[in-house]
C-alpha positions as CSV (number, residue, x, y, z in Angstrom):
1,M,-39.0,-10.7,10.4
2,A,-39.8,-7.8,12.8
3,I,-43.3,-6.6,13.1
4,P,-44.3,-2.9,12.9
5,M,-44.0,-0.9,16.1
6,P,-47.8,0.0,16.2
7,M,-48.5,-3.8,16.3
8,V,-46.0,-4.2,19.2
9,Q,-47.7,-1.4,21.0
10,D,-51.1,-3.1,20.4
11,I,-49.8,-6.4,21.8
12,R,-48.4,-4.7,24.9
13,R,-51.6,-2.7,25.4
14,L,-53.9,-5.7,25.1
15,D,-51.6,-7.7,27.4
16,R,-51.9,-5.0,30.1
17,Q,-55.7,-5.1,29.6
18,G,-55.7,-8.7,30.7
19,L,-56.5,-10.5,27.4
20,S,-55.0,-13.9,27.1
21,R,-52.1,-14.3,24.6
22,A,-54.2,-16.6,22.4
23,Q,-56.9,-14.0,22.2
24,I,-54.4,-11.3,21.3
25,A,-52.9,-13.5,18.7
26,R,-56.3,-14.2,17.1
27,R,-57.3,-10.5,17.2
28,L,-54.1,-9.2,15.6
29,H,-53.5,-12.2,13.3
30,V,-50.0,-13.0,14.7
31,D,-48.5,-16.1,16.2
32,R,-48.8,-16.7,19.9
33,G,-45.0,-17.0,20.2
34,T,-44.8,-13.5,18.7
35,V,-47.3,-12.2,21.2
36,A,-45.3,-13.8,24.1
37,K,-42.1,-12.4,22.8
38,Y,-43.3,-8.8,22.6
39,A,-45.5,-9.0,25.8
40,D,-42.5,-10.1,27.9
41,M,-40.1,-7.5,26.5
42,R,-39.1,-4.9,29.0
43,D,-37.4,-2.5,26.5
44,C,-38.9,-2.3,22.9
45,S,-36.5,0.2,21.6
46,P,-34.5,-0.9,18.6
47,R,-31.0,-2.2,19.3
48,P,-28.1,-0.7,17.4
49,K,-26.1,-3.1,15.4
50,T,-23.1,-4.3,17.3
51,D,-19.6,-3.9,15.8
52,R,-17.8,-7.1,15.1
53,R,-14.8,-6.7,17.4
54,Y,-13.3,-10.1,16.7
55,G,-11.8,-11.5,13.6
56,S,-12.6,-14.6,11.6
57,K,-10.7,-17.8,12.2
58,I,-9.4,-17.7,8.7
59,D,-7.8,-14.2,9.1
60,P,-4.3,-15.5,10.1
61,Y,-4.3,-17.7,7.0
62,T,-5.6,-15.3,4.4
63,H,-2.1,-14.5,3.0
64,L,-1.6,-18.2,2.4
65,V,-5.0,-18.7,0.8
66,D,-4.5,-15.6,-1.3
67,S,-1.2,-17.0,-2.6
68,W,-2.8,-20.3,-3.6
69,L,-5.7,-18.5,-5.4
70,E,-3.3,-16.1,-7.1
71,A,-1.2,-19.0,-8.4
72,D,-4.3,-20.7,-9.6
73,R,-4.9,-17.9,-12.1
74,L,-2.0,-19.2,-14.1
75,M,-3.2,-22.8,-14.0
76,P,-5.6,-24.4,-16.4
77,R,-9.2,-24.1,-15.2
78,K,-9.5,-27.8,-14.3
79,Q,-6.3,-27.8,-12.1
80,R,-7.3,-24.8,-9.9
81,H,-8.2,-25.2,-6.2
82,T,-11.8,-25.9,-5.4
83,I,-13.1,-24.5,-2.1
84,K,-13.1,-28.0,-0.7
85,R,-9.4,-28.4,-1.7
86,V,-8.5,-25.1,-0.1
87,H,-10.2,-26.1,3.1
88,E,-8.5,-29.5,3.1
89,R,-5.1,-27.9,2.5
90,L,-5.6,-25.5,5.4
91,L,-6.5,-28.3,7.7
92,A,-3.6,-30.5,6.6
93,E,-0.8,-27.9,6.3
94,T,-1.6,-25.5,9.1
95,D,-3.2,-25.5,12.5
96,Y,-6.4,-24.0,11.1
97,D,-9.5,-25.3,12.9
98,G,-12.2,-23.2,11.2
99,E,-15.3,-24.6,9.6
100,Y,-15.8,-25.3,5.9
101,S,-18.4,-22.5,5.7
102,T,-15.8,-19.9,6.8
103,T,-13.5,-21.0,4.1
104,L,-16.3,-21.0,1.6
105,R,-17.3,-17.4,2.5
106,Y,-13.7,-16.2,2.3
107,V,-13.0,-17.8,-1.1
108,H,-16.3,-16.5,-2.5
109,R,-15.4,-13.0,-1.5
110,W,-11.9,-13.3,-2.8
111,R,-13.0,-14.6,-6.2
112,E,-15.7,-11.8,-6.4
113,A,-13.1,-9.1,-5.6
114,N,-10.4,-10.5,-7.9
115,R,-12.4,-11.4,-11.1
116,S,-10.7,-10.7,-14.3
117,G,-12.1,-8.3,-16.9
118,A,-13.5,-11.1,-19.1
119,D,-15.3,-12.7,-16.2
120,Q,-16.8,-9.4,-15.0
121,Q,-18.6,-8.5,-18.1
122,G,-20.0,-11.9,-18.9
123,F,-21.1,-11.1,-22.4
124,I,-20.0,-9.5,-25.7
125,R,-22.2,-7.0,-27.2
126,L,-22.9,-7.7,-30.9
127,D,-23.9,-4.7,-33.0
128,W,-25.1,-5.1,-36.6
129,R,-26.2,-2.7,-39.2
130,A,-29.9,-2.8,-40.0
131,G,-30.7,-5.5,-42.6
132,S,-27.8,-7.8,-41.7
133,M,-28.0,-10.9,-39.7
134,Q,-25.9,-13.4,-37.8
135,V,-26.7,-17.1,-37.6
136,D,-25.0,-19.6,-35.2
137,F,-26.0,-23.2,-35.6
138,G,-24.0,-24.2,-32.5
139,L,-21.5,-26.4,-34.3
């Protein structure tokens, strides 16, 4: 977590005044590592976020994974691909060398983007006239 800019300025000012880093840390109630980090920094201006100019390792195989997951929609729930199974198939059937976490992230995003209408809502609103009641004993 970044600290506020006035605190960074205080760290740098106290460091220039010759206080030890431990003294600065005690005075400002921050960790000595934080003091060292900001005292040694030459440029404290915020860095702009860098564009991700490279693709994911799974990008060349997304069409294949998409086709598996689309076909799964017609299958009974217990026979659908798990993320582990998708990853294992990618490793076995292609030259994919990505990590499991990459496969996990992609499948999670795909499932979120392609949820069916029943899955999106997650509940059914029950409206009853005043004075009427519904009982469900869970049988």
